[in-house]
NUTOR-112779 format. One record per residue (C-alpha): residue in three letters; z, x, y. Coordinates in pm, 1 decimal, padded with zeros to 6 digits. Example, Ala and Ser with C-alpha at 12.3 -4.5 7.8 and 13.67 -1.06 7.14 Angstrom:
residues 2
{atom "ALA", {00780.0, 01230.0, -00450.0}};
{atom "SER", {00714.0, 01367.0, -00106.0}};
This chain:
residues 397
{atom "MET", {06056.9, 09511.2, 14310.2}};
{atom "LYS", {06189.8, 09785.7, 14535.2}};
{atom "LYS", {06304.5, 09982.4, 14231.0}};
{atom "ILE", {05958.6, 09969.2, 14073.8}};
{atom "VAL", {05790.5, 10089.9, 14393.1}};
{atom "PHE", {06040.6, 10375.6, 14414.7}};
{atom "CYS", {05976.0, 10476.2, 14053.7}};
{atom "LEU", {05601.6, 10479.1, 14105.3}};
{atom "LEU", {05645.4, 10712.6, 14398.8}};
{atom "LEU", {05849.2, 10943.1, 14175.7}};
{atom "PHE", {05565.0, 10941.9, 13927.2}};
{atom "PHE", {05313.6, 11067.9, 14179.3}};
{atom "VAL", {05549.0, 11341.6, 14301.4}};
{atom "SER", {05715.1, 11454.1, 13976.8}};
{atom "GLY", {05417.1, 11389.7, 13754.7}};
{atom "ALA", {05186.7, 11598.0, 13970.8}};
{atom "ASN", {05430.6, 11889.0, 13982.2}};
{atom "ALA", {05483.0, 11879.2, 13607.3}};
{atom "GLN", {05115.0, 11945.1, 13542.1}};
{atom "HIS", {05095.7, 12283.3, 13713.1}};
{atom "TRP", {05262.8, 12620.6, 13715.8}};
{atom "LYS", {05490.3, 12654.2, 14013.9}};
{atom "GLY", {05714.7, 12905.7, 14181.7}};
{atom "VAL", {06083.5, 12953.7, 14106.1}};
{atom "GLY", {06309.0, 12931.1, 14410.4}};
{atom "GLY", {06088.9, 13159.4, 14617.7}};
{atom "GLY", {06057.7, 13423.0, 14345.6}};
{atom "MET", {06131.2, 13793.7, 14375.7}};
{atom "ASP", {06039.0, 14073.4, 14613.2}};
{atom "ASP", {05923.9, 14291.9, 14322.1}};
{atom "GLY", {05846.8, 14278.2, 13951.2}};
{atom "ILE", {06035.0, 14132.0, 13654.2}};
{atom "ASN", {06082.2, 14320.7, 13327.2}};
{atom "CYS", {06288.1, 14076.4, 13121.8}};
{atom "PHE", {06449.3, 13734.6, 13087.3}};
{atom "TYR", {06754.3, 13618.2, 12896.9}};
{atom "THR", {06855.4, 13255.4, 12842.4}};
{atom "ASP", {07235.5, 13247.2, 12830.6}};
{atom "THR", {07343.0, 12950.4, 12618.4}};
{atom "PHE", {07710.7, 13024.3, 12684.4}};
{atom "ARG", {07684.5, 12993.3, 13062.4}};
{atom "HIS", {07370.7, 12776.8, 13077.0}};
{atom "VAL", {07178.2, 13002.1, 13313.3}};
{atom "LEU", {06861.4, 13212.1, 13300.3}};
{atom "TYR", {06889.0, 13582.1, 13385.2}};
{atom "ALA", {06598.3, 13785.4, 13517.7}};
{atom "GLY", {06599.2, 14163.4, 13530.6}};
{atom "GLY", {06355.4, 14410.4, 13679.6}};
{atom "ILE", {06252.4, 14618.1, 13977.7}};
{atom "PHE", {06338.7, 14360.5, 14246.2}};
{atom "HIS", {06615.4, 14374.4, 14508.1}};
{atom "HIS", {06603.2, 14008.4, 14615.0}};
{atom "ALA", {06564.2, 13679.1, 14428.1}};
{atom "GLY", {06488.8, 13371.8, 14636.3}};
{atom "GLY", {06599.8, 13563.9, 14943.1}};
{atom "VAL", {06939.7, 13636.4, 14784.2}};
{atom "LEU", {07044.1, 13998.1, 14739.5}};
{atom "GLY", {07027.0, 14086.4, 14369.6}};
{atom "PHE", {06978.5, 14451.6, 14282.5}};
{atom "HIS", {06766.3, 14443.6, 13965.2}};
{atom "ILE", {06936.8, 14136.3, 13814.3}};
{atom "ALA", {06985.3, 13773.1, 13919.8}};
{atom "LYS", {07069.5, 13438.4, 13763.4}};
{atom "TRP", {06892.5, 13104.7, 13799.8}};
{atom "ASP", {07074.2, 12773.7, 13743.3}};
{atom "GLY", {06765.2, 12554.9, 13762.0}};
{atom "ILE", {06800.8, 12502.6, 14137.6}};
{atom "ASN", {06906.0, 12828.0, 14304.6}};
{atom "TRP", {06907.2, 13202.1, 14252.0}};
{atom "ALA", {07237.4, 13391.2, 14271.5}};
{atom "GLY", {07301.1, 13763.1, 14276.7}};
{atom "MET", {07564.3, 13934.3, 14063.6}};
{atom "PRO", {07813.6, 14150.8, 14257.1}};
{atom "ALA", {07671.8, 14495.7, 14340.0}};
{atom "GLY", {07392.5, 14447.2, 14088.8}};
{atom "LEU", {07264.0, 14742.1, 13887.1}};
{atom "PRO", {07188.0, 15096.4, 14006.2}};
{atom "ASP", {06848.2, 15116.0, 13832.8}};
{atom "ASP", {06577.2, 14879.8, 13707.5}};
{atom "ALA", {06698.9, 14634.5, 13444.0}};
{atom "ALA", {06504.9, 14678.2, 13120.6}};
{atom "SER", {06686.1, 14426.1, 12899.2}};
{atom "ILE", {06965.9, 14166.5, 12913.3}};
{atom "SER", {07183.7, 14002.9, 12648.1}};
{atom "ALA", {07517.4, 13820.6, 12631.1}};
{atom "ASP", {07801.5, 13694.1, 12417.7}};
{atom "SER", {08087.3, 13458.8, 12504.8}};
{atom "ASN", {08281.8, 13736.9, 12679.9}};
{atom "TYR", {08028.7, 13952.7, 12862.6}};
{atom "ILE", {07676.0, 13981.5, 12995.8}};
{atom "TYR", {07506.2, 14309.8, 12902.2}};
{atom "ALA", {07223.9, 14486.9, 13080.7}};
{atom "ALA", {07030.2, 14806.4, 13011.0}};
{atom "SER", {06972.9, 15003.8, 13331.9}};
{atom "GLY", {06854.0, 15362.6, 13317.7}};
{atom "ASP", {07042.7, 15551.7, 13045.7}};
{atom "ILE", {07346.5, 15320.2, 13056.4}};
{atom "VAL", {07440.3, 14981.2, 12914.6}};
{atom "TYR", {07656.7, 14780.9, 13155.9}};
{atom "LYS", {07879.9, 14486.6, 13073.4}};
{atom "TYR", {07969.7, 14218.6, 13327.5}};
{atom "ASN", {08308.8, 14046.3, 13301.5}};
{atom "GLY", {08241.3, 13781.0, 13565.3}};
{atom "ASN", {08348.1, 14002.6, 13854.6}};
{atom "THR", {08239.5, 14361.8, 13794.5}};
{atom "TRP", {07972.5, 14560.9, 13613.6}};
{atom "ILE", {08142.0, 14810.0, 13379.9}};
{atom "PRO", {07936.0, 15106.5, 13252.4}};
{atom "LEU", {07960.9, 15196.4, 12884.7}};
{atom "PRO", {07922.3, 15565.1, 12782.9}};
{atom "ALA", {07577.8, 15693.2, 12881.5}};
{atom "PHE", {07295.7, 15804.5, 12652.7}};
{atom "SER", {07072.2, 16109.3, 12689.8}};
{atom "ALA", {06767.4, 15904.0, 12796.6}};
{atom "HIS", {06648.9, 15556.0, 12889.6}};
{atom "VAL", {06783.2, 15242.8, 12716.6}};
{atom "ASN", {06496.1, 14999.4, 12653.3}};
{atom "LYS", {06672.8, 14716.5, 12472.8}};
{atom "VAL", {07018.8, 14561.3, 12435.7}};
{atom "ALA", {07091.5, 14277.4, 12195.9}};
{atom "VAL", {07390.6, 14101.8, 12046.7}};
{atom "VAL", {07324.7, 14055.4, 11674.7}};
{atom "ASN", {07581.1, 13894.6, 11444.2}};
{atom "GLY", {07844.5, 13940.0, 11714.1}};
{atom "GLU", {07776.0, 14313.0, 11756.7}};
{atom "LEU", {07619.1, 14486.7, 12057.6}};
{atom "TYR", {07326.6, 14718.6, 11987.0}};
{atom "ALA", {07126.9, 14947.9, 12214.1}};
{atom "GLY", {06787.8, 15100.9, 12145.1}};
{atom "GLY", {06564.9, 15326.4, 12349.0}};
{atom "ASP", {06422.0, 15669.1, 12423.1}};
{atom "PHE", {06757.6, 15844.2, 12380.9}};
{atom "PHE", {06844.4, 16085.5, 12101.3}};
{atom "TYR", {07205.4, 16167.2, 12191.6}};
{atom "GLN", {07513.2, 15986.1, 12312.7}};
{atom "ASP", {07717.7, 16262.2, 12471.0}};
{atom "THR", {07679.4, 16537.1, 12205.8}};
{atom "THR", {07644.2, 16302.3, 11908.2}};
{atom "PRO", {07293.5, 16246.7, 11767.0}};
{atom "VAL", {07237.5, 15870.1, 11743.8}};
{atom "HIS", {06859.0, 15878.0, 11699.8}};
{atom "HIS", {06738.5, 15596.3, 11929.9}};
{atom "ILE", {06968.4, 15316.1, 11802.6}};
{atom "ALA", {07345.5, 15266.6, 11833.5}};
{atom "LYS", {07615.9, 15001.3, 11787.2}};
{atom "TRP", {07910.3, 14950.1, 12023.0}};
{atom "ASN", {08248.0, 14939.0, 11842.3}};
{atom "GLY", {08453.6, 14835.4, 12144.4}};
{atom "SER", {08531.2, 15187.0, 12263.1}};
{atom "SER", {08236.4, 15409.8, 12165.8}};
{atom "TRP", {07883.2, 15407.8, 12026.4}};
{atom "ASP", {07836.5, 15435.4, 11649.0}};
{atom "THR", {07535.1, 15568.5, 11462.6}};
{atom "LEU", {07335.2, 15356.7, 11216.9}};
{atom "GLY", {07294.8, 15598.9, 10928.8}};
{atom "PRO", {07027.6, 15858.6, 11009.6}};
{atom "GLY", {06890.5, 15641.1, 11289.9}};
{atom "ILE", {06525.5, 15615.9, 11387.7}};
{atom "GLY", {06265.2, 15891.8, 11419.4}};
{atom "GLN", {06269.6, 16268.8, 11384.6}};
{atom "ILE", {06387.9, 16560.2, 11593.4}};
{atom "GLY", {06111.1, 16696.7, 11813.6}};
{atom "ILE", {05872.7, 16404.0, 11761.1}};
{atom "PRO", {05844.3, 16147.1, 12044.0}};
{atom "CYS", {05963.4, 15803.3, 11939.4}};
{atom "TYR", {06164.6, 15511.3, 12074.5}};
{atom "VAL", {06302.9, 15163.8, 12003.6}};
{atom "ASP", {06172.3, 14875.7, 12216.6}};
{atom "ALA", {06277.0, 14560.5, 12025.6}};
{atom "ILE", {06587.1, 14439.8, 11839.7}};
{atom "THR", {06657.0, 14110.5, 11664.3}};
{atom "GLU", {06841.0, 13951.5, 11371.1}};
{atom "TYR", {06638.7, 13856.1, 11063.5}};
{atom "GLN", {06788.0, 13704.9, 10748.0}};
{atom "GLY", {07132.7, 13835.2, 10846.1}};
{atom "ASN", {07012.7, 14191.5, 10902.2}};
{atom "LEU", {06926.3, 14399.7, 11207.0}};
{atom "VAL", {06555.4, 14460.5, 11267.6}};
{atom "VAL", {06419.4, 14711.3, 11519.9}};
{atom "GLY", {06067.0, 14777.8, 11641.2}};
{atom "GLY", {05909.3, 15038.3, 11862.7}};
{atom "TYR", {05719.5, 15362.9, 11833.9}};
{atom "PHE", {05833.3, 15562.5, 11528.8}};
{atom "LYS", {05722.9, 15675.6, 11186.9}};
{atom "LEU", {06047.9, 15726.8, 10999.0}};
{atom "ALA", {06404.7, 15610.7, 10962.5}};
{atom "GLY", {06584.1, 15902.3, 10803.3}};
{atom "ALA", {06340.5, 16040.7, 10546.8}};
{atom "ASP", {06180.4, 15703.9, 10471.5}};
{atom "THR", {05849.1, 15584.4, 10614.6}};
{atom "MET", {05877.1, 15269.1, 10827.8}};
{atom "ASN", {05573.3, 15263.0, 11061.3}};
{atom "ASN", {05723.8, 15118.0, 11378.5}};
{atom "LEU", {05932.0, 14844.3, 11214.1}};
{atom "ALA", {06259.4, 14883.0, 11022.5}};
{atom "MET", {06550.5, 14674.3, 10890.0}};
{atom "TRP", {06915.0, 14787.2, 10872.0}};
{atom "ASP", {07133.9, 14609.6, 10612.4}};
{atom "GLY", {07458.9, 14767.9, 10729.1}};
{atom "SER", {07424.2, 15069.5, 10502.9}};
{atom "ASN", {07056.8, 15163.6, 10472.0}};
{atom "TRP", {06720.0, 15135.1, 10646.7}};
{atom "HIS", {06437.1, 14943.9, 10478.7}};
{atom "SER", {06066.7, 14909.5, 10545.9}};
{atom "ILE", {05926.7, 14568.7, 10640.0}};
{atom "GLY", {05590.2, 14531.5, 10471.2}};
{atom "ASN", {05507.8, 14898.2, 10542.8}};
{atom "GLY", {05496.9, 14825.9, 10916.5}};
{atom "VAL", {05205.3, 14805.7, 11159.8}};
{atom "PHE", {04916.9, 15042.8, 11235.3}};
{atom "ASN", {04643.9, 15137.4, 11478.5}};
{atom "PRO", {04310.0, 15303.7, 11397.6}};
{atom "GLY", {04349.5, 15669.3, 11311.5}};
{atom "GLY", {04545.5, 15619.7, 10992.3}};
{atom "SER", {04887.3, 15680.9, 11147.6}};
{atom "GLY", {05137.7, 15401.0, 11189.7}};
{atom "ASN", {05294.6, 15614.9, 11461.1}};
{atom "SER", {05006.5, 15540.1, 11699.6}};
{atom "ALA", {05108.8, 15173.9, 11709.9}};
{atom "VAL", {05396.1, 15020.4, 11910.7}};
{atom "VAL", {05608.3, 14708.4, 11854.4}};
{atom "TYR", {05705.5, 14540.3, 12182.9}};
{atom "ASP", {05883.1, 14223.7, 12074.3}};
{atom "LEU", {06037.6, 14051.8, 11771.9}};
{atom "PHE", {06122.7, 13686.2, 11713.3}};
{atom "ALA", {06283.7, 13553.4, 11395.2}};
{atom "ASP", {06248.6, 13190.7, 11288.5}};
{atom "GLY", {06400.5, 13121.4, 10947.5}};
{atom "ASN", {06218.7, 13331.2, 10688.3}};
{atom "ASN", {05944.1, 13422.5, 10934.1}};
{atom "LEU", {05953.9, 13733.4, 11150.4}};
{atom "TYR", {05701.1, 13742.0, 11436.1}};
{atom "VAL", {05597.7, 14085.7, 11559.0}};
{atom "THR", {05399.5, 14165.4, 11874.1}};
{atom "GLY", {05280.4, 14484.0, 12037.4}};
{atom "SER", {04997.0, 14732.0, 12046.3}};
{atom "PHE", {04855.2, 14746.8, 11692.2}};
{atom "GLU", {04550.9, 14631.2, 11497.2}};
{atom "PHE", {04666.5, 14623.9, 11134.3}};
{atom "ALA", {04971.7, 14515.2, 10936.0}};
{atom "GLY", {05077.1, 14655.7, 10598.6}};
{atom "ALA", {04840.8, 14952.1, 10595.8}};
{atom "PHE", {04579.7, 15134.3, 10800.2}};
{atom "GLY", {04268.0, 14920.9, 10753.8}};
{atom "GLY", {04486.2, 14647.2, 10599.7}};
{atom "LEU", {04523.6, 14295.6, 10740.1}};
{atom "THR", {04364.1, 14276.8, 11086.4}};
{atom "VAL", {04613.2, 14117.7, 11326.4}};
{atom "ASN", {04537.7, 14256.4, 11676.1}};
{atom "GLY", {04873.0, 14254.1, 11851.8}};
{atom "ILE", {05055.5, 13970.8, 11673.3}};
{atom "ALA", {05155.8, 13921.4, 11309.2}};
{atom "MET", {05405.4, 13727.9, 11098.3}};
{atom "TRP", {05605.6, 13859.1, 10802.3}};
{atom "ASP", {05730.1, 13580.1, 10570.3}};
{atom "GLY", {05960.4, 13800.5, 10363.1}};
{atom "THR", {05685.6, 13884.2, 10116.0}};
{atom "SER", {05349.0, 13906.1, 10292.6}};
{atom "TRP", {05187.7, 13959.8, 10631.6}};
{atom "HIS", {04991.1, 13682.8, 10804.1}};
{atom "ASN", {04754.9, 13693.4, 11100.3}};
{atom "PHE", {04665.6, 13438.8, 11368.0}};
{atom "GLY", {04288.6, 13428.6, 11380.3}};
{atom "ASN", {04162.0, 13734.5, 11563.8}};
{atom "GLY", {04494.6, 13781.2, 11739.7}};
{atom "ALA", {04465.7, 13904.1, 12096.7}};
{atom "PHE", {04098.0, 13983.4, 12130.1}};
{atom "ALA", {03915.8, 13977.8, 12463.5}};
{atom "ASN", {03567.2, 14096.8, 12555.8}};
{atom "GLY", {03524.7, 14244.1, 12208.5}};
{atom "ILE", {03833.6, 14464.6, 12243.2}};
{atom "PRO", {04173.4, 14424.7, 12070.6}};
{atom "GLN", {04451.2, 14361.0, 12323.0}};
{atom "ASP", {04827.3, 14406.8, 12336.4}};
{atom "VAL", {05071.3, 14116.5, 12301.4}};
{atom "ASP", {05393.7, 14153.1, 12499.7}};
{atom "GLY", {05605.8, 13867.9, 12369.8}};
{atom "VAL", {05632.2, 13570.1, 12136.5}};
{atom "LEU", {05862.4, 13271.6, 12091.1}};
{atom "ILE", {05880.5, 12958.5, 11880.9}};
{atom "TYR", {05957.5, 12630.2, 12055.7}};
{atom "ASN", {05957.0, 12288.3, 11889.5}};
{atom "ASN", {05791.9, 12448.5, 11583.7}};
{atom "GLU", {05500.6, 12575.8, 11793.5}};
{atom "ILE", {05406.2, 12939.0, 11849.5}};
{atom "PHE", {05360.6, 13075.1, 12202.0}};
{atom "ALA", {05263.8, 13427.3, 12301.9}};
{atom "VAL", {05217.4, 13619.4, 12624.7}};
{atom "GLY", {04979.6, 13910.6, 12665.1}};
{atom "GLY", {04615.0, 14008.5, 12680.8}};
{atom "PHE", {04448.5, 13689.1, 12562.8}};
{atom "SER", {04126.0, 13693.6, 12766.0}};
{atom "ASP", {04208.3, 13556.0, 13111.6}};
{atom "ASP", {04516.2, 13364.7, 12995.2}};
{atom "ASN", {04872.1, 13489.9, 13026.4}};
{atom "LEU", {05048.0, 13234.5, 12804.6}};
{atom "VAL", {04881.3, 13086.2, 12496.1}};
{atom "LYS", {04970.5, 12844.0, 12216.5}};
{atom "TRP", {04854.1, 12859.3, 11854.4}};
{atom "ASP", {04696.2, 12536.7, 11728.8}};
{atom "GLY", {04668.3, 12648.8, 11367.1}};
{atom "VAL", {04316.5, 12785.7, 11411.7}};
{atom "ASN", {04287.0, 12933.5, 11761.4}};
{atom "TRP", {04489.4, 13055.5, 12056.5}};
{atom "ASN", {04454.3, 12823.2, 12354.5}};
{atom "SER", {04558.3, 12861.2, 12715.5}};
{atom "TYR", {04883.4, 12682.3, 12786.9}};
{atom "TYR", {04783.5, 12461.7, 13081.1}};
{atom "ASP", {04565.0, 12710.8, 13268.8}};
{atom "SER", {04806.2, 13002.8, 13266.9}};
{atom "GLU", {04542.9, 13222.3, 13431.6}};
{atom "PHE", {04772.2, 13436.7, 13640.3}};
{atom "ASN", {04653.5, 13744.6, 13821.4}};
{atom "SER", {04835.8, 13966.8, 13572.1}};
{atom "GLY", {04823.3, 14029.2, 13201.4}};
{atom "GLY", {05130.3, 14047.5, 12984.4}};
{atom "GLY", {05486.6, 14007.6, 13095.0}};
{atom "CYS", {05792.1, 13830.9, 12956.4}};
{atom "ILE", {05853.8, 13471.5, 12852.4}};
{atom "ALA", {06157.4, 13243.1, 12818.2}};
{atom "ILE", {06256.1, 12880.0, 12771.5}};
{atom "TYR", {06526.5, 12739.9, 12997.9}};
{atom "ASN", {06611.7, 12372.6, 13049.1}};
{atom "ASN", {06292.3, 12264.6, 12872.7}};
{atom "GLU", {06069.6, 12470.1, 13100.5}};
{atom "PHE", {05858.9, 12776.4, 13027.4}};
{atom "TYR", {05921.2, 13079.6, 13246.5}};
{atom "VAL", {05675.1, 13367.6, 13270.3}};
{atom "GLY", {05754.3, 13687.5, 13458.7}};
{atom "SER", {05571.1, 14011.0, 13522.1}};
{atom "VAL", {05568.3, 14326.1, 13731.4}};
{atom "SER", {05237.9, 14212.1, 13884.8}};
{atom "LEU", {05224.5, 13830.8, 13866.7}};
{atom "THR", {05181.5, 13707.2, 14226.2}};
{atom "ASP", {04952.4, 13405.5, 14222.6}};
{atom "THR", {04759.4, 13148.9, 14020.2}};
{atom "ASN", {04489.0, 12919.2, 14152.1}};
{atom "GLY", {04576.0, 13026.3, 14505.4}};
{atom "GLN", {04947.9, 12948.2, 14468.0}};
{atom "VAL", {05189.4, 13228.3, 14559.2}};
{atom "LEU", {05439.8, 13285.2, 14277.7}};
{atom "ASN", {05615.6, 13615.6, 14357.0}};
{atom "TYR", {05640.1, 13759.0, 14005.9}};
{atom "ILE", {05769.4, 13446.5, 13828.8}};
{atom "ALA", {05631.8, 13102.1, 13737.5}};
{atom "ARG", {05754.7, 12797.7, 13549.7}};
{atom "ARG", {05615.8, 12483.4, 13398.0}};
{atom "ALA", {05753.7, 12184.9, 13204.7}};
{atom "THR", {05729.4, 12230.8, 12827.6}};
{atom "PHE", {05561.4, 11893.1, 12782.8}};
{atom "ASP", {05267.2, 11696.9, 12918.6}};
{atom "ILE", {05357.0, 11374.2, 13098.3}};
{atom "ASN", {05017.4, 11226.2, 13012.6}};
{atom "ASN", {05004.5, 11318.3, 12645.3}};
{atom "ASP", {05357.9, 11350.0, 12506.1}};
{atom "THR", {05493.2, 11063.0, 12299.5}};
{atom "VAL", {05776.0, 10862.5, 12450.5}};
{atom "THR", {06029.4, 10735.8, 12197.5}};
{atom "CYS", {06187.2, 10423.2, 12341.9}};
{atom "SER", {06544.9, 10318.8, 12290.8}};
{atom "SER", {06628.0, 10095.6, 11996.3}};
{atom "SER", {06839.2, 09885.4, 12232.6}};
{atom "CYS", {06519.4, 09693.4, 12314.3}};
{atom "ASN", {06457.3, 09417.8, 12062.3}};
{atom "GLY", {06110.9, 09331.5, 11941.6}};
{atom "ALA", {05781.2, 09495.3, 12040.9}};
{atom "ALA", {05826.1, 09712.8, 12347.9}};
{atom "THR", {05597.3, 09857.2, 12612.3}};
{atom "ALA", {05686.3, 10175.2, 12803.5}};
{atom "ALA", {05541.9, 10339.2, 13113.0}};
{atom "VAL", {05629.8, 10694.4, 13213.2}};
{atom "LEU", {05718.4, 10697.4, 13579.6}};
{atom "GLY", {05859.7, 11044.9, 13640.6}};
{atom "VAL", {05965.4, 11374.3, 13489.2}};
{atom "PHE", {06297.5, 11547.0, 13530.1}};
{atom "THR", {06442.4, 11855.3, 13364.5}};
{atom "ARG", {06553.1, 11680.8, 13045.9}};
{atom "TYR", {06450.1, 11321.2, 13086.6}};
{atom "LEU", {06142.6, 11110.2, 13113.0}};
{atom "PHE", {06193.1, 10830.1, 13365.2}};
{atom "VAL", {06071.0, 10524.9, 13181.5}};
{atom "GLU", {06039.7, 10153.7, 13246.9}};
{atom "GLN", {06056.2, 09972.7, 12915.4}};
{atom "TRP", {05997.3, 09603.2, 12855.4}};
{atom "SER", {06049.1, 09374.2, 12559.5}};
{atom "HIS", {05907.9, 09023.5, 12580.5}};
{atom "HIS", {05846.2, 09078.3, 12954.0}};
{atom "THR", {06212.1, 09167.4, 13019.6}};
{atom "GLU", {06312.0, 09513.1, 13141.7}};
{atom "CYS", {06572.5, 09655.4, 12906.2}};
{atom "ASN", {06583.0, 10031.7, 12953.6}};
{atom "ARG", {06510.0, 10277.6, 13231.2}};
{atom "PHE", {06590.0, 10629.1, 13103.3}};
{atom "VAL", {06481.9, 10785.0, 12774.9}};
{atom "ARG", {06597.8, 11132.0, 12677.5}};
{atom "ARG", {06317.0, 11348.2, 12543.0}};
{atom "ASN", {06388.8, 11542.4, 12222.9}};
């Protein structure tokens, strides 16, 4: 009987917390630009403008283990714009340099001529994209690959001499490298802000994305997420495939053949809005950006819906999944419903009241289950078969 009373108390404490967005270890003292979930080291990295995370000194980068924040020795000299990792190193873009962390020290790789916006490990190779045109005296045209000792060009690169352009997003799609940003061309070929590199040549993806005015170069791609044959693209654009083509308003999906939209996309107060990020989790689509008053939304097949009242006091930001929790960060997110968040918030990825509990087959016959508490990866369950308790913990898929 004592155990049951204890479990019920856990339900009221854990269950209540699981229903709301909450702070993350005290948060930061300034804004967050990016997240990276490191599956090698099982931690979440945050990068940005901040100098402290949870009261711990962390110049522009810190790691979260689900309980505490920890700094990384000396940190970075400038704001962190992007983070990635492989089994050997953690990589961070800070200013015009990509740094690699070996577990003890941040090591700078050769600098570029301007800001690095994105780093990503794709097919075991490190890539950097950004505002830069040169690395030292070598033209690399906004995208480069690290060969272990120097930066290599990717054919003619992205953009044109004398015309402003940049790379903001990098991902792997169907075994190839895909980049997005603000550009018209790759070499002499028209791309319209989205391009794919096959190792030898650049290719257009569905003729790219556009804004009103007839020029694809007025649009910007902020984020890319690949899921099988589907490539999700977010940013500041209204059309996909052509000027006046498919109306998408900030978020679109390319299936390898055609573009698809998601209702009206990001559309608030009669005005198309930007979408900062997208991810797929448990076969569901989530996006963060200018969706009316909501920061994080989920697609139900017809409409975008607020993900559990994510009405933060900021639009846009970055999004990640770590230990079955959603994390949202921003340079301006400080509160929701009167709760102080300090630039970062988290919430369980499931609803204790509505999610299905799959009980263990170790119980024979018809079983009854009651959810009594929520932990990072487990539902705390009392399960009975023929009035006999037979199981207490059920792992949630």
